[in-house]
C-alpha positions as a printed Julia matrix, in Angstrom:
84×3 Matrix{Float64}:
  -4.67   13.8   -0.3
  -6.69   16.5   -2.04
  -8.93   14.19  -4.08
  -8.93   11.08  -1.92
 -11.16   11.81   1.05
 -14.64   13.09   1.84
 -14.35   16.69   3.06
 -17.09   18.13   5.24
 -17.36   21.2    3.01
 -16.92   20.45  -0.72
 -14.13   22.34  -2.5
 -15.02   24.32  -5.62
 -12.54   22.49  -7.89
 -13.72   18.99  -7.07
 -15.69   16.67  -9.35
 -14.76   13.21  -8.01
 -14.68   11.91  -4.46
 -12.74    8.87  -3.32
 -13.22    7.94   0.31
 -13.37    5.05   2.72
 -15.54    4.08   5.67
 -13.74    6.19   8.31
 -14.17    9.32   6.15
 -17.85    8.51   5.53
 -18.49    8.09   9.26
 -16.68   11.35  10.07
 -18.6    13.14   7.3
 -21.96   11.96   8.67
 -21.11   12.96  12.25
 -19.83   16.43  11.35
 -22.59   17.23   8.85
 -25.22   16.04  11.32
 -23.82   18.38  13.98
 -23.66   21.26  11.46
 -27.37   20.76  10.66
 -28.55   20.42  14.25
 -28.99   16.65  14.08
 -27.85   13.89  16.4
 -26.43   10.56  15.26
 -28.67    8.1   17.06
 -27.04    5.0   15.57
 -24.27    4.27  13.08
 -23.41    0.79  11.84
 -21.12   -0.7    9.25
 -22.38   -3.43   6.99
 -20.94   -6.74   8.11
 -18.74   -8.39   5.52
 -18.72  -12.16   5.27
 -15.36  -13.57   6.4
 -14.68  -15.65   3.28
 -11.26  -17.18   2.62
 -10.66  -14.65  -0.17
 -11.41  -11.7    2.14
  -9.18  -13.11   4.88
  -6.35  -13.44   2.35
  -6.82   -9.86   1.11
  -6.99   -8.6    4.69
  -3.62  -10.17   5.5
  -2.0    -9.01   2.24
  -3.22   -5.42   2.61
  -2.17   -5.19   6.25
   1.31   -6.55   5.47
   1.94   -5.0    2.05
   0.25   -1.61   2.46
   0.03   -0.67   6.14
  -0.95   -2.42   9.33
  -3.45    0.34  10.27
  -5.33    0.23   6.94
  -9.11   -0.07   7.16
  -9.51   -3.18   5.05
 -13.34   -3.06   5.1
 -13.17    0.06   2.91
 -11.73   -2.07   0.11
 -14.59   -4.54   0.23
 -17.38   -2.06  -0.47
 -18.99   -2.19   2.96
 -21.69    0.39   3.65
 -22.37    2.75   6.53
 -25.91    3.09   7.85
 -26.81    6.03  10.05
 -29.96    7.07  11.92
 -30.13   10.83  12.44
 -32.65   12.58  14.69
 -33.54   16.23  15.02
């Protein structure tokens, strides 16, 4: 998955990044540790459980993979508080 994640150290041949929430959270934790910071708090944006989102959640889990992180498809955000 060369172009479909968020690596901790950027490769030289890369100009586009595609990643989901788990990769973003991992990236923040590792980069914080590399820079002598501590992750004080990390939260995901809550997505409203509309009928459309429930339908997509079921379809993605059945059609794609049961372990898929469906929130990544809905554009949720990750908020992190880092302290030195």
